[in-house]
C-alpha positions as CSV (number, residue, x, y, z in Angstrom):
1,X,-27.7,13.2,0.5
2,X,-30.2,15.3,-0.7
3,X,-27.6,18.0,-1.6
4,X,-25.6,15.6,-4.2
5,X,-29.0,14.3,-5.2
6,X,-30.0,17.9,-6.1
7,X,-26.8,18.7,-7.5
8,X,-26.5,15.5,-9.6
9,X,-30.6,16.3,-10.9
10,X,-29.1,19.7,-11.6
11,X,-26.5,19.0,-14.2
12,X,-28.3,16.6,-15.6
13,X,-31.3,18.8,-16.6
14,X,-28.2,21.1,-17.9
15,X,-26.7,18.3,-20.0
16,X,-30.4,17.4,-21.6
17,X,-30.8,21.3,-22.6
18,X,-27.8,21.6,-23.9
19,X,-27.5,18.3,-25.9
20,X,-31.2,19.1,-26.8
21,X,-30.1,22.9,-28.6
22,X,-26.7,21.1,-30.0
23,X,-28.6,18.4,-31.6
24,X,-31.5,21.2,-32.4
25,X,-28.4,23.9,-33.9
26,X,-26.8,20.7,-36.1
27,X,-29.9,19.7,-37.7
28,X,-30.5,23.2,-38.8
29,X,-27.3,23.4,-40.2
30,X,-27.3,20.7,-42.4
31,X,-30.7,21.3,-43.4
32,X,-29.8,24.9,-44.7
33,X,-26.8,23.9,-45.6
34,X,-25.0,26.6,-43.5
35,X,-23.0,27.0,-40.5
36,X,-24.6,29.8,-39.0
37,X,-28.6,29.5,-40.7
38,X,-29.8,32.8,-39.0
39,X,-28.8,36.5,-39.5
40,X,-29.9,39.6,-38.0
41,X,-30.2,42.6,-40.1
42,X,-28.4,45.1,-38.7
43,X,-28.7,48.4,-40.9
44,X,-31.2,49.5,-42.7
45,X,-30.1,49.1,-46.1
46,X,-32.5,47.1,-47.7
47,X,-35.7,49.2,-46.2
48,X,-38.5,48.8,-46.7
49,X,-37.9,45.3,-47.7
50,X,-35.9,44.5,-44.8
51,X,-36.1,46.3,-41.2
52,X,-33.4,46.3,-38.7
53,X,-33.8,43.6,-35.8
54,X,-35.7,41.1,-38.9
55,X,-34.4,37.5,-38.3
56,X,-33.4,35.9,-41.8
57,X,-33.2,32.4,-42.6
58,X,-30.4,31.7,-44.9
59,X,-30.8,28.8,-47.6
60,X,-27.0,27.6,-48.5
61,X,-27.6,24.7,-50.4
62,X,-28.8,27.6,-53.2
63,X,-26.2,26.7,-55.6
64,X,-24.2,30.4,-56.1
65,X,-24.4,29.9,-60.1
66,X,-28.2,29.5,-60.0
67,X,-28.5,33.5,-58.1
68,X,-30.2,35.6,-60.2
69,X,-30.6,38.9,-60.4
70,X,-32.9,40.5,-58.1
71,X,-32.2,37.6,-55.4
72,X,-31.6,38.6,-51.8
73,X,-28.2,37.0,-50.4
74,X,-25.9,37.0,-47.9
75,X,-22.2,37.3,-47.7
76,X,-19.1,38.4,-46.5
77,X,-17.9,41.5,-47.2
78,X,-15.2,41.1,-50.2
79,X,-12.7,43.6,-49.3
80,X,-12.0,41.9,-45.8
81,X,-14.3,39.7,-45.2
82,X,-15.0,41.2,-41.6
83,X,-18.2,41.8,-41.9
84,X,-21.6,39.9,-43.0
85,X,-23.6,41.7,-45.6
86,X,-27.7,41.2,-47.0
87,X,-28.0,42.6,-50.0
88,X,-30.2,42.2,-53.2
89,X,-28.3,41.2,-56.6
90,X,-28.1,44.0,-58.7
91,X,-26.4,42.6,-61.7
92,X,-24.1,39.4,-63.0
93,X,-20.3,41.5,-63.9
94,X,-19.4,37.6,-65.2
95,X,-19.8,34.4,-65.8
96,X,-16.3,32.6,-65.9
97,X,-15.8,33.0,-63.0
98,X,-18.9,34.2,-61.8
99,X,-19.2,37.9,-60.4
100,X,-22.2,39.3,-58.6
101,X,-22.7,43.0,-58.2
102,X,-25.5,43.6,-55.2
103,X,-26.7,46.9,-53.8
104,X,-28.9,47.8,-50.9
105,X,-32.4,48.8,-51.7
106,X,-32.3,52.0,-49.7
107,X,-28.9,52.8,-51.2
108,X,-28.2,55.2,-53.9
109,X,-25.4,52.6,-55.5
110,X,-23.5,49.8,-55.4
111,X,-20.5,50.4,-52.5
112,X,-17.2,49.1,-54.4
113,X,-15.8,46.6,-51.5
114,X,-18.8,46.0,-50.2
115,X,-21.1,45.4,-52.9
116,X,-18.8,44.1,-55.4
117,X,-17.0,41.9,-57.0
118,X,-19.2,39.1,-55.0
119,X,-17.9,35.5,-55.6
120,X,-18.7,32.2,-55.0
121,X,-15.6,32.7,-52.0
122,X,-17.6,35.2,-50.4
123,X,-21.1,33.8,-51.0
124,X,-22.9,32.4,-47.9
125,X,-26.6,32.0,-49.0
126,X,-29.6,33.3,-50.1
127,X,-32.4,34.4,-48.1
128,X,-35.0,32.1,-47.8
129,X,-37.7,33.4,-44.7
130,X,-38.1,36.3,-43.0
131,X,-39.2,36.4,-39.3
132,X,-40.0,40.2,-38.3
133,X,-38.3,41.7,-35.5
134,X,-37.7,39.1,-33.9
135,X,-34.2,40.3,-33.2
136,X,-34.7,42.5,-30.6
137,X,-34.2,39.5,-28.3
138,X,-31.1,40.0,-29.3
139,X,-30.4,43.2,-28.0
140,X,-32.0,41.8,-24.6
141,X,-30.1,39.0,-23.9
142,X,-26.7,41.6,-23.1
143,X,-25.1,41.6,-20.2
144,X,-25.9,42.0,-17.4
145,X,-29.9,40.7,-18.8
146,X,-28.5,37.4,-20.2
147,X,-27.0,36.7,-17.1
148,X,-29.7,37.2,-14.7
149,X,-31.8,35.2,-17.1
150,X,-29.6,32.3,-17.0
151,X,-29.5,32.5,-13.0
152,X,-33.3,32.4,-13.5
153,X,-32.9,29.5,-15.5
154,X,-30.6,27.5,-13.0
155,X,-32.9,28.7,-9.8
156,X,-35.8,26.8,-11.6
157,X,-34.2,23.6,-12.2
158,X,-32.9,23.7,-8.5
159,X,-36.5,24.3,-7.1
160,X,-37.9,21.5,-9.5
161,X,-35.2,19.3,-7.9
162,X,-36.0,20.3,-4.8
163,X,-39.8,19.8,-4.8
164,X,-39.2,16.4,-6.7
165,X,-37.2,15.4,-3.7
166,X,-39.6,16.6,-1.3
167,X,-42.8,14.9,-2.9
168,X,-40.5,11.6,-3.2
169,X,-39.9,11.7,0.5
170,X,-43.1,12.5,1.4
171,X,-44.8,9.3,-0.7
172,X,-42.0,7.0,1.4
173,X,-43.5,8.8,4.9
174,X,-46.1,6.0,5.9
175,X,-49.9,7.6,6.1
176,X,-53.0,5.5,6.4
177,X,-54.2,5.1,3.5
178,X,-51.0,3.5,2.9
179,X,-50.7,1.8,5.4
180,X,-54.5,-0.3,5.1
181,X,-53.5,-0.6,1.8
182,X,-50.4,-2.6,2.4
183,X,-52.7,-4.2,5.3
184,X,-55.3,-5.4,3.0
185,X,-52.9,-7.0,0.7
186,X,-51.0,-8.8,3.4
187,X,-54.7,-10.1,4.5
188,X,-55.1,-11.1,0.7
189,X,-52.0,-12.9,0.5
190,X,-52.4,-15.1,3.7
191,X,-55.9,-15.7,2.9
192,X,-54.9,-17.2,-0.5
193,X,-52.2,-19.1,1.2
194,X,-54.2,-20.3,3.8
195,X,-56.7,-21.5,0.9
196,X,-53.9,-23.6,-1.1
197,X,-52.8,-25.3,2.2
198,X,-56.2,-26.2,2.7
199,X,-56.7,-27.8,-0.8
200,X,-53.5,-29.5,-0.6
201,X,-54.6,-30.9,2.7
202,X,-57.7,-32.0,1.1
203,X,-56.5,-33.7,-1.7
204,X,-54.1,-35.5,0.3
205,X,-56.6,-36.7,2.7
206,X,-58.9,-38.1,-0.5
207,X,-55.2,-39.8,-1.6
208,X,-55.0,-41.7,1.5
209,X,-58.6,-42.7,1.7
210,X,-58.3,-44.3,-1.5
211,X,-55.3,-45.9,-0.7
212,X,-56.6,-47.3,2.2
213,X,-59.7,-48.5,0.3
214,X,-57.7,-49.9,-1.7
215,X,-55.6,-52.1,0.7
216,X,-58.7,-53.4,2.4
217,X,-61.0,-54.5,-1.1
218,X,-57.5,-56.4,-1.9
219,X,-57.7,-59.0,0.9
220,X,-61.1,-59.6,0.3
221,X,-60.7,-60.5,-3.4
222,X,-58.2,-62.7,-2.2
223,X,-60.2,-64.8,-0.1
224,X,-63.1,-64.8,-2.5
225,X,-60.4,-66.9,-4.9
226,X,-59.3,-68.9,-2.6
227,X,-62.7,-70.3,-1.3
């Protein structure tokens, strides 16, 4: 029974964490207007502005038509869309349809098929914020490290459930203080009941005495009237 309760507690904690992460993730997608608001810099093409392992927060609500030269944007590589690139807009090649050319700050020139032509189809969003070097965490969370971390988290949940169950079990055991407290409560309850009974008895006695007095006085009055 205890094992079943612990298992239910663990499942509950996992569900709470999972739902919490899901809600936060969906909220971020709505706020930033993109399926993935976070990207990690994987190359040095934007040094010194962006370093490897910097985390980028991308604003997808920024309209493509409002992107200007000098903005840093995130986009799918136009040649095959199999890679995400983050480069600076170098020029506007065309306005109808709007087409951009980008270039990495550290690169000598724009690369065809990678830096241009960038249309709205390739556009993901504009870089809004940069969090320096937080991307190192993604390197740590690789097998088997990520599995170890998951095991630690599950272990903490198990210990938490066992500790809580132990405390609940101990709280149900009778201890002198708890017993004395229950006894005091019981005595108080009986005392109150006795007091109520006594008051009720006194009221009943008074009522009977009044009725008896009234019945004795009534014949006397009748006798005086007769004389």
